[in-house]
C-alpha positions as CSV (number, residue, x, y, z in Angstrom):
1,M,117.2,89.6,87.8
2,K,116.1,88.7,84.2
3,Y,112.5,89.0,83.1
4,N,111.1,86.9,80.2
5,K,108.7,89.6,79.0
6,V,106.5,92.5,80.0
7,K,103.4,91.1,81.6
8,R,99.9,92.7,81.4
9,L,98.2,92.9,84.8
10,A,94.5,93.6,85.1
11,I,93.2,94.6,88.5
12,I,89.5,94.3,89.4
13,T,88.5,96.5,92.4
14,S,85.3,98.3,93.4
15,H,86.4,102.0,93.7
16,P,89.4,104.3,94.2
17,I,90.6,104.3,97.9
18,Q,93.4,106.3,99.5
19,Y,95.2,103.1,100.6
20,N,95.5,101.6,97.0
21,A,95.8,104.5,94.6
22,P,99.4,105.4,95.5
23,W,100.4,101.7,95.2
24,F,98.8,101.4,91.8
25,S,100.7,104.4,90.6
26,Q,104.0,102.9,91.8
27,L,103.2,99.6,90.1
28,A,102.4,101.3,86.9
29,G,105.8,103.0,86.9
30,D,107.7,99.6,86.7
31,E,108.9,98.8,83.2
32,T,108.3,95.1,83.7
33,I,104.5,95.2,83.7
34,V,101.6,97.1,82.0
35,L,98.8,97.8,84.5
36,K,95.1,98.6,84.1
37,V,92.6,99.0,86.9
38,F,89.0,98.1,86.2
39,Y,86.8,99.9,88.7
40,T,83.4,98.2,89.1
41,W,81.5,100.6,91.2
42,E,81.0,103.0,88.4
43,Q,78.9,105.6,90.4
44,S,81.9,106.1,92.8
45,Q,83.6,108.3,90.1
46,E,81.1,111.1,90.8
47,G,83.2,112.3,93.7
48,A,82.0,112.9,97.3
49,K,79.8,110.1,98.5
50,H,78.0,109.4,101.7
51,D,80.1,107.3,104.2
52,P,77.8,105.6,106.7
53,G,80.6,105.1,109.1
54,F,81.6,108.8,109.2
55,G,77.9,109.8,108.9
56,K,78.7,112.3,106.2
57,K,79.8,112.8,102.6
58,I,83.5,112.2,102.1
59,E,85.7,113.4,99.4
60,W,89.5,112.6,99.9
61,D,92.0,115.5,99.4
62,I,94.7,113.4,97.8
63,P,94.7,112.3,94.2
64,L,93.2,108.8,93.6
65,L,93.2,108.6,89.9
66,E,96.7,109.8,88.9
67,G,99.7,107.8,87.6
68,Y,98.0,104.7,86.3
69,D,95.6,103.5,83.6
70,Y,92.0,102.8,84.7
71,V,88.4,102.6,83.6
72,F,85.1,102.7,85.3
73,V,82.9,99.8,84.1
74,K,79.2,100.3,83.7
75,N,77.4,99.2,86.9
76,T,73.7,98.3,86.3
77,S,72.8,97.5,89.9
78,P,69.5,99.2,90.9
79,D,71.1,99.8,94.4
80,P,74.8,100.5,93.6
81,G,77.4,100.2,96.2
82,T,79.7,98.0,98.2
83,H,77.2,97.4,101.0
84,H,75.7,94.2,99.4
85,F,76.5,91.4,96.9
86,K,74.2,92.8,94.2
87,G,75.5,96.3,94.5
88,I,78.2,95.6,91.8
89,I,76.7,94.2,88.6
90,N,78.8,94.8,85.5
91,P,77.4,92.9,82.4
92,T,80.4,93.9,80.3
93,L,83.3,93.4,82.8
94,N,84.5,90.0,81.5
95,E,84.3,91.3,77.9
96,E,86.2,94.4,78.5
97,V,88.9,92.6,80.5
98,S,89.3,90.0,77.8
99,A,89.5,92.8,75.1
100,W,92.5,94.3,77.0
101,K,94.3,90.9,76.8
102,P,95.9,90.7,80.2
103,D,98.4,88.0,81.2
104,V,97.4,88.0,84.9
105,L,94.2,88.9,86.8
106,L,94.1,90.4,90.4
107,V,90.7,90.5,92.0
108,F,90.0,92.5,95.2
109,G,87.3,90.8,97.1
110,W,84.8,88.2,95.9
111,S,81.7,89.5,97.7
112,F,80.3,91.3,94.8
113,S,78.3,89.7,92.0
114,S,80.6,90.8,89.2
115,H,83.9,90.0,91.1
116,L,82.9,86.4,91.7
117,S,81.7,86.1,88.2
118,C,85.0,87.4,86.9
119,M,87.0,85.0,89.1
120,R,85.0,82.0,87.7
121,F,85.1,83.2,84.1
122,F,88.9,83.6,84.0
123,H,89.9,80.7,86.2
124,G,91.7,78.2,83.9
125,R,92.1,81.0,81.2
126,L,94.5,83.2,83.2
127,P,96.4,83.1,86.5
128,V,93.9,84.6,89.0
129,L,95.3,86.3,92.0
130,F,93.0,87.3,94.9
131,R,93.3,89.9,97.6
132,G,91.2,90.0,100.7
133,D,91.8,90.5,104.4
134,S,89.1,88.5,106.1
135,T,90.0,86.7,109.4
136,L,88.5,84.1,111.7
137,L,88.5,86.6,114.7
138,D,84.8,87.0,114.8
139,E,83.9,83.4,113.9
140,S,81.7,81.4,116.2
141,P,80.8,77.7,116.0
142,G,77.6,76.6,114.6
143,I,75.8,75.4,111.5
144,K,76.1,78.9,109.8
145,T,79.8,78.8,110.1
146,W,80.0,75.3,108.8
147,L,77.8,76.2,105.8
148,R,79.9,79.3,105.2
149,R,83.1,77.2,105.3
150,I,81.7,75.0,102.6
151,F,80.7,77.9,100.4
152,L,84.0,79.7,100.8
153,R,86.0,76.6,99.9
154,W,84.0,76.6,96.6
155,V,84.7,80.3,96.0
156,Y,88.5,79.9,96.5
157,R,88.6,77.0,94.0
158,F,88.6,79.8,91.4
159,I,91.9,81.4,92.5
160,D,95.5,80.4,91.8
161,Y,97.2,82.6,94.5
162,A,95.9,84.4,97.5
163,L,97.8,87.5,98.5
164,Y,97.4,87.4,102.3
165,V,97.9,90.6,104.4
166,G,99.0,89.0,107.7
167,E,98.9,86.1,110.1
168,N,95.1,86.3,110.9
169,N,94.3,86.5,107.2
170,K,96.6,83.6,106.4
171,K,94.8,81.3,109.0
172,Y,91.5,82.3,107.3
173,F,92.7,81.2,103.9
174,L,94.1,77.9,105.2
175,A,90.8,77.2,107.0
176,H,89.0,77.7,103.6
177,G,91.0,75.3,101.6
178,V,93.7,77.5,100.1
179,R,96.9,75.5,100.1
180,E,100.2,76.8,101.7
181,E,101.8,77.0,98.3
182,Q,99.1,79.2,97.0
183,L,99.7,81.8,99.7
184,I,101.9,84.9,99.0
185,H,102.5,87.4,101.9
186,L,101.7,90.9,100.7
187,P,101.2,92.8,103.8
188,H,98.7,95.7,104.2
189,A,100.6,98.9,103.6
190,I,100.1,102.7,103.4
191,D,102.1,105.5,101.9
192,N,104.7,105.5,104.7
193,Q,106.7,108.3,103.2
194,R,103.8,110.7,103.1
195,F,103.1,110.2,106.8
196,A,106.8,110.1,107.9
197,Q,108.0,113.3,106.2
198,P,108.5,116.2,106.5
199,Q,108.9,115.2,110.2
200,E,109.8,118.6,111.7
201,S,107.0,120.5,109.8
202,Y,104.4,118.0,111.0
203,E,105.7,118.1,114.6
204,E,105.4,121.9,114.6
205,K,102.0,121.9,113.2
206,A,100.9,119.2,115.7
207,A,102.3,121.3,118.6
208,D,100.1,124.2,117.4
209,W,97.1,121.9,117.0
210,R,97.5,120.7,120.6
211,K,97.3,124.3,121.9
212,T,94.3,125.0,119.8
213,N,92.6,122.0,121.4
214,G,93.5,122.8,124.9
215,L,96.3,120.2,125.3
216,L,99.4,121.1,127.0
217,A,102.9,120.2,125.8
218,T,103.5,118.3,129.0
219,D,100.3,116.1,128.6
220,L,100.5,112.6,127.5
221,V,97.8,112.5,124.8
222,V,96.1,109.1,124.0
223,L,94.7,109.4,120.5
224,F,91.9,107.6,118.8
225,A,91.3,108.6,115.1
226,G,88.6,106.9,113.0
227,K,85.0,106.3,112.6
228,L,83.0,106.7,115.9
229,E,81.2,103.3,115.4
230,S,80.5,100.4,117.6
231,K,83.1,97.9,116.2
232,K,85.9,100.4,117.0
233,D,84.6,100.8,120.6
234,P,85.4,104.4,121.2
235,F,83.5,104.3,124.5
236,F,86.5,102.4,125.9
237,L,88.5,105.7,125.8
238,L,85.8,107.3,128.0
239,E,86.2,104.4,130.4
240,L,89.9,104.9,130.5
241,A,89.5,108.6,131.0
242,E,87.3,108.0,134.0
243,A,89.7,105.4,135.4
244,V,93.0,107.2,134.9
245,K,93.5,109.5,137.9
246,R,96.1,111.9,136.4
247,E,95.8,115.5,135.3
248,D,98.7,115.1,132.8
249,V,96.9,112.3,130.7
250,K,94.4,113.5,128.1
251,F,92.2,111.5,125.6
252,L,91.5,112.9,122.1
253,L,88.9,111.4,119.8
254,V,89.3,112.5,116.2
255,G,86.5,111.6,113.8
256,N,82.7,111.5,113.2
257,G,80.1,108.8,113.2
258,Q,76.9,107.4,114.6
259,L,78.2,107.3,118.2
260,E,79.4,111.0,118.2
261,T,76.4,112.4,120.1
262,S,76.3,109.7,122.8
263,L,80.0,109.9,123.3
264,K,80.0,113.6,123.9
265,E,77.0,113.2,126.3
266,R,78.9,110.5,128.1
267,A,82.1,112.5,128.4
268,G,80.1,115.5,129.7
269,T,82.4,117.9,131.4
270,N,85.4,115.5,131.8
271,R,88.3,117.9,131.2
272,S,90.6,115.0,130.2
273,V,88.5,114.3,127.1
274,A,88.6,116.3,123.9
275,F,86.9,115.7,120.5
276,A,87.7,116.9,117.0
277,G,85.8,116.2,113.9
278,F,86.7,114.4,110.7
279,Q,90.1,115.3,109.3
280,N,91.1,114.7,105.7
281,Q,94.2,112.8,104.5
282,Q,96.6,115.7,104.2
283,M,95.9,116.6,107.8
284,M,96.3,113.1,109.2
285,P,100.2,113.1,109.6
286,V,99.7,116.1,111.9
287,I,96.8,114.5,113.7
288,Y,98.8,111.3,114.6
289,R,101.6,113.5,116.0
290,T,99.1,115.4,118.1
291,G,98.8,112.2,120.1
292,D,101.7,110.6,122.1
293,V,100.3,107.1,121.9
294,F,97.6,105.8,119.4
295,I,94.9,103.4,120.6
296,L,92.6,101.1,118.5
297,P,90.3,99.3,121.0
298,S,88.2,97.5,118.4
299,R,85.9,94.8,119.5
300,G,84.6,93.9,116.0
301,P,83.0,92.4,114.2
302,G,84.9,93.3,111.0
303,E,88.2,95.0,112.1
304,T,90.1,92.9,109.7
305,W,93.3,94.9,109.9
306,G,93.3,98.5,111.2
307,L,95.3,100.6,108.8
308,A,95.1,103.5,111.2
309,V,97.7,101.6,113.2
310,N,100.0,101.6,110.2
311,E,99.6,105.4,109.8
312,A,100.3,106.0,113.6
313,M,103.4,103.8,113.4
314,A,104.6,105.7,110.3
315,C,104.3,108.9,112.4
316,S,106.6,107.2,115.0
317,R,104.0,106.7,117.7
318,P,103.6,103.7,120.1
319,V,100.4,101.8,119.7
320,M,97.8,100.1,121.9
321,V,95.8,97.6,119.9
322,S,93.0,95.2,120.9
323,E,93.3,91.5,120.2
324,K,90.2,91.8,117.9
325,T,92.2,94.0,115.5
326,G,93.3,91.9,112.5
327,G,96.8,93.4,112.2
328,A,97.7,93.1,115.8
329,P,100.1,90.1,115.6
330,D,101.9,91.6,112.6
331,L,102.3,95.2,113.7
332,V,102.8,95.2,117.5
333,R,105.8,93.8,119.1
334,E,104.9,93.5,122.7
335,G,106.8,95.8,124.9
336,E,108.9,97.1,122.0
337,N,106.4,99.4,120.3
338,G,103.3,99.0,122.2
339,I,100.8,96.4,123.6
340,V,98.0,94.1,122.5
341,F,95.2,94.0,125.1
342,K,92.1,92.0,125.6
343,N,88.8,93.8,125.0
344,G,87.8,95.7,128.1
345,D,91.1,95.2,129.9
346,L,91.3,98.6,131.6
347,S,94.0,97.7,134.1
348,R,96.5,96.6,131.4
349,C,95.9,99.8,129.5
350,I,96.1,102.1,132.5
351,Q,99.4,100.4,133.6
352,F,100.8,101.0,130.1
353,I,99.6,104.6,129.9
354,N,101.0,105.4,133.4
355,R,104.3,103.9,132.3
356,L,104.5,106.1,129.3
357,A,103.4,109.2,131.2
358,D,106.1,108.6,133.9
359,D,108.8,107.9,131.3
360,R,108.6,110.1,128.2
361,N,112.0,108.7,126.9
362,L,110.3,105.3,126.8
363,Q,107.4,106.8,124.9
364,R,109.8,108.2,122.3
365,Q,111.8,105.0,122.1
366,M,108.7,103.0,121.4
367,G,107.6,105.4,118.8
368,Q,110.9,105.2,117.0
369,Q,110.6,101.4,117.1
370,S,107.2,101.7,115.5
371,G,108.8,103.7,112.7
372,R,111.4,101.0,112.2
373,I,108.8,98.1,112.1
374,I,106.4,99.8,109.7
375,E,109.2,100.1,107.1
376,E,108.6,96.4,106.4
377,F,105.0,97.1,105.5
378,S,105.5,99.4,102.5
379,F,104.3,99.8,98.9
380,K,107.9,99.3,97.8
381,T,108.0,95.9,99.4
382,N,104.6,94.9,98.0
383,S,105.5,96.0,94.5
384,K,108.6,94.0,94.6
385,I,106.7,90.9,95.7
386,L,103.9,91.2,93.3
387,I,106.1,91.9,90.3
388,E,108.3,89.0,91.1
389,L,105.2,86.8,91.2
390,V,103.7,88.1,88.0
391,T,106.8,88.2,85.8
392,N,108.8,85.3,87.0
393,R,106.6,82.7,88.8
394,I,103.4,82.5,86.7
């Protein structure tokens, strides 16, 4: 493949996150582009910050600012953060981006004042790429939806390409006026290699962790890992625990959040339920292997993808995913690596759990299939797609 010239790619995003930083580093290592990331939530560089979902201050234990060029742009919002439109106000953003002289602009999310302003300013001056993962899953008919459709059709007039993450996201963009030829599939991905290897070491540590938490090697452990919040419906695990009448099936909830106290009160003395608090990124490959099957019973609103499912699959685990999880149609191949179930469908989930508990070879085979499927959702694939778009198509 022959490239015409090195292209300069400016990325506009709010703050460093564990899912994007490794990808940015990989992109920066390619000789066909020059990359610079403009972080608009300036205050996020201060380190640990309160995460309302976890209900505590979080500071990730993997590097988020290594391997690529970046800058934190002055944010003058009186109430800074990503929780509202006026939380990101950067008076100098467009000027700073212009001074860097990019060939292409990639904006993550429009729902901050500066991001939308940036899209509008550079549209027609540079090719504007857009990355968002919204879906129609929580949409209900009515005047508010109609008005929002009109507004979003206006917003997406200011982009040249939408980098959609999966089928539900694609339907969303099409519904809001983005044309088929403007859509580029760039799936949600994680650092698969970090979760997959070293496999043997992770498995050994997981076996020890199971013992520490009172889980037997012969148990089938159904794992939930994430924020204990309403949209993820962790109470569904307790309903399953009450309904599954087997001593060899256990339910492990890993994480913190606003529902933690009420979940523990509801679980009471149920010996089939165990809790573990927040675990940081370096521990997560072990945590996923502590479970034998991963479940994300989200009911929404706002579960636009479910990256924990990617992580569990990279650890070769079968998955149980609710239909309200945005990534379900992309990640789950029914009966091959897991199931997609309707919200509250206890009987379907119980049937699947019993099937895995009775046939541990099937559980392992489905987990291996998860590992194969998730290879398609990788930083390597995404980098190839994006670099081809930036260097050859625009």
